[in-house]
C-alpha positions as CSV (number, residue, x, y, z in Angstrom):
1,M,105.5,220.6,59.8
2,K,107.5,221.6,56.8
3,R,110.2,219.3,55.5
4,D,112.7,222.2,56.1
5,S,112.2,221.7,59.8
6,F,113.7,218.2,59.7
7,M,116.5,219.4,57.4
8,E,117.4,222.0,59.9
9,L,117.2,219.5,62.8
10,Q,119.7,217.2,61.0
11,Q,122.1,220.0,60.2
12,R,122.0,221.3,63.8
13,L,122.6,217.9,65.3
14,Q,125.1,216.9,62.5
15,L,123.0,213.9,61.4
16,H,122.0,212.7,58.0
17,F,119.1,210.2,57.7
18,K,119.4,207.8,54.8
19,R,115.7,207.1,55.3
20,P,114.0,210.4,56.1
21,R,110.6,208.6,56.7
22,L,112.1,207.2,59.9
23,L,112.9,210.7,61.1
24,K,109.4,211.9,60.3
25,Q,107.9,208.9,62.0
26,A,110.0,209.6,65.2
27,F,108.4,213.0,65.4
28,T,104.8,212.0,64.6
29,H,102.6,211.9,67.7
30,T,99.5,209.7,67.8
31,S,97.2,212.8,67.9
32,Y,98.6,213.8,64.5
33,V,97.9,210.4,63.0
34,N,94.3,210.4,64.4
35,E,93.6,213.7,62.6
36,H,95.3,212.6,59.3
37,K,93.9,209.1,58.9
38,G,94.2,209.2,55.1
39,A,97.8,210.2,55.0
40,Q,99.3,206.7,55.7
41,T,101.4,208.3,58.4
42,K,102.8,206.1,61.2
43,D,103.1,207.3,64.8
44,N,106.2,207.1,66.9
45,E,105.1,204.6,69.5
46,R,107.0,201.6,68.1
47,L,110.1,203.6,67.7
48,E,109.7,204.7,71.3
49,F,109.7,201.1,72.4
50,L,112.9,200.4,70.4
51,G,114.6,203.6,71.5
52,D,114.0,202.7,75.2
53,A,115.8,199.4,74.8
54,V,118.7,201.0,72.9
55,L,119.1,203.6,75.6
56,Q,119.0,201.0,78.4
57,L,121.8,199.2,76.7
58,L,124.1,202.1,75.9
59,V,123.5,203.9,79.2
60,S,124.3,200.6,81.0
61,E,127.5,200.3,79.0
62,Y,128.5,203.9,79.8
63,L,127.9,203.5,83.5
64,F,129.7,200.1,83.6
65,M,132.8,201.6,82.0
66,T,132.7,205.0,83.8
67,Y,132.1,203.6,87.4
68,P,134.1,200.3,87.6
69,Q,133.9,200.2,91.4
70,R,130.1,200.5,91.6
71,P,128.1,197.3,92.5
72,E,125.3,196.0,90.3
73,G,122.5,197.4,92.5
74,E,123.9,200.9,92.5
75,L,124.5,200.8,88.7
76,T,120.8,199.8,88.3
77,R,119.6,202.7,90.4
78,M,121.9,205.1,88.5
79,R,120.6,203.9,85.1
80,A,117.0,204.3,86.3
81,S,117.8,207.9,87.2
82,V,119.0,208.6,83.6
83,V,116.5,206.6,81.6
84,C,113.4,208.1,83.2
85,E,110.8,210.6,82.1
86,P,112.2,213.8,83.8
87,S,115.7,213.1,82.6
88,L,114.8,212.2,79.0
89,A,112.5,215.2,78.8
90,Q,115.3,217.4,79.9
91,F,117.6,216.0,77.1
92,A,114.8,216.5,74.6
93,E,114.4,220.2,75.8
94,R,118.2,220.7,75.5
95,L,118.1,219.5,71.9
96,E,114.9,221.5,71.2
97,L,113.1,218.4,69.8
98,G,109.7,219.6,70.8
99,A,109.8,222.3,68.1
100,H,109.7,219.7,65.4
101,V,107.1,217.2,66.7
102,L,103.9,216.7,64.6
103,L,100.9,217.2,66.8
104,G,97.1,217.1,66.4
105,R,95.3,220.4,67.0
106,G,94.0,219.3,70.4
107,E,97.3,218.2,71.7
108,E,98.9,221.4,70.3
109,Q,96.3,223.6,72.2
110,L,97.0,221.7,75.4
111,G,100.7,222.6,75.2
112,G,101.9,219.1,74.1
113,R,105.3,220.5,72.9
114,Q,106.2,221.3,76.5
115,R,104.6,218.2,78.2
116,Q,107.3,216.2,80.0
117,A,105.8,212.7,79.1
118,L,105.6,213.6,75.4
119,L,109.1,215.0,75.3
120,A,110.6,211.9,77.0
121,D,108.8,209.6,74.6
122,L,110.0,211.8,71.7
123,F,113.6,211.4,72.8
124,E,113.2,207.6,72.9
125,S,111.6,207.5,69.5
126,F,114.3,209.7,68.0
127,I,117.0,207.3,69.4
128,G,115.1,204.4,67.9
129,A,115.0,206.1,64.5
130,I,118.8,206.8,64.6
131,F,119.4,203.2,65.5
132,L,117.3,201.8,62.6
133,D,118.8,204.3,60.1
134,A,122.5,204.2,61.0
135,G,123.1,201.5,63.6
136,I,124.3,201.4,67.2
137,E,127.6,203.1,66.7
138,Q,125.9,206.2,65.4
139,V,123.6,206.2,68.5
140,R,126.6,205.7,70.8
141,S,128.4,208.7,69.1
142,F,125.2,210.8,69.4
143,L,124.9,210.0,73.1
144,Q,128.5,210.7,73.7
145,Q,128.0,214.2,72.4
146,H,124.5,215.0,73.7
147,M,123.8,212.9,76.8
148,F,126.9,211.4,78.5
149,P,128.8,214.7,79.1
150,F,125.8,216.0,81.1
151,I,125.6,213.1,83.5
152,D,127.3,213.5,86.8
153,S,127.4,211.1,89.8
154,N,126.7,212.1,93.4
155,D,126.0,210.2,96.6
156,Y,122.3,209.8,95.7
157,G,122.5,208.6,92.1
158,L,123.0,210.8,89.0
159,L,122.5,214.5,88.3
160,V,122.1,216.0,84.9
161,K,124.4,219.1,84.7
162,D,125.4,221.4,82.0
163,A,128.7,220.7,80.4
164,K,130.3,224.0,81.3
165,S,129.6,223.3,85.0
166,K,131.0,219.8,84.8
167,L,134.1,221.0,83.0
168,Q,134.7,223.7,85.5
169,E,134.4,221.3,88.4
170,R,136.7,218.7,86.7
171,S,139.3,221.3,86.0
172,Q,139.4,222.5,89.6
173,H,139.5,219.0,91.0
174,H,142.5,218.0,88.8
175,G,144.3,221.4,88.9
176,L,144.1,221.8,85.2
177,G,144.1,225.6,85.2
178,P,141.5,228.2,84.5
179,V,138.7,227.4,81.9
180,E,138.6,230.0,79.1
181,Y,136.2,230.2,76.1
182,R,137.4,232.0,73.0
183,I,135.3,232.9,70.0
184,V,137.4,232.1,67.0
185,E,134.8,232.6,64.3
186,E,131.5,234.2,63.5
187,R,129.8,233.2,60.3
188,G,126.5,233.6,58.5
189,P,124.1,236.6,58.2
190,A,122.9,238.4,61.2
191,H,119.6,236.6,61.3
192,D,121.3,233.2,61.0
193,R,124.6,233.7,62.9
194,E,126.8,230.8,63.9
195,F,129.5,231.0,66.5
196,V,132.6,228.8,66.8
197,V,134.2,228.6,70.2
198,E,137.4,227.0,71.5
199,V,137.8,226.1,75.2
200,Y,141.2,226.2,76.9
201,L,142.2,224.7,80.2
202,G,145.3,226.7,81.2
203,E,147.2,227.1,77.9
204,E,146.0,224.0,76.3
205,R,143.0,223.7,73.9
206,F,140.7,220.9,74.8
207,G,137.6,221.4,72.7
208,I,135.8,223.3,70.0
209,G,132.1,223.8,69.4
210,N,129.7,225.7,67.2
211,G,126.2,227.0,67.8
212,R,123.6,229.6,66.9
213,T,124.4,231.4,70.2
214,K,127.6,231.9,72.1
215,K,126.2,229.9,75.0
216,E,125.3,226.9,72.8
217,A,128.8,227.0,71.2
218,E,130.4,227.1,74.6
219,Q,128.3,224.2,75.9
220,R,129.3,222.1,72.9
221,A,133.0,223.0,73.3
222,A,132.8,222.1,77.0
223,A,131.2,218.7,76.1
224,E,134.0,217.9,73.7
225,A,136.6,218.9,76.2
226,W,135.0,216.7,78.8
227,R,135.1,213.8,76.4
228,N,138.7,214.4,75.5
229,L,139.6,214.5,79.2
230,S,137.8,211.3,79.8
231,Q,139.6,209.5,77.0
232,E,143.0,210.8,78.3
233,Q,142.3,209.4,81.8
234,Q,141.1,206.1,80.4
235,A,144.2,205.7,78.3
């Protein structure tokens, strides 16, 4: 994997690692290390262990603050439905983390980049690396942008939804008016286009997002609008 791949990842997710070795380690699978024994490369299993603990804490905090009427047992079940292999793999897919993982040839041929268990572990190790590099506030900020807006409660626990669907439902429930996405800027060459989208609820702008596709930019704008609405209701 070229170094440019990790640069692109940081730019896309608006991160800047002070210790790039941590980022590389987070994306280094054991199969890669086994095939490159002389490279002094560490795999991501220890970071995975740490990332799991950080996720448990911050997801617990999020659920505790978001659902003040839920009892302990229900919160525990809700957390388990978020910090679990299928859910974490889905978040890894949403962030396209699999494209950057360093794999051995055998794991690559077996389709490791798409394997659910590998992607879930990768998400945890990535969180562990962010925590070691920049601290818990950076991890909390990252999850507020890329995880929490996609979590939705129902009678059976938690569902992972896309931000646009969640925002549409919230707007309808609170009578906030129609949701409208407006492209305000397109920049970059045709092969590397970036879109900037604003989202309006009624006549009021609630969020802005950018992405390589209109859909990605709309999702990020919806996620920001969802966060802004949450902050308003908590105030």
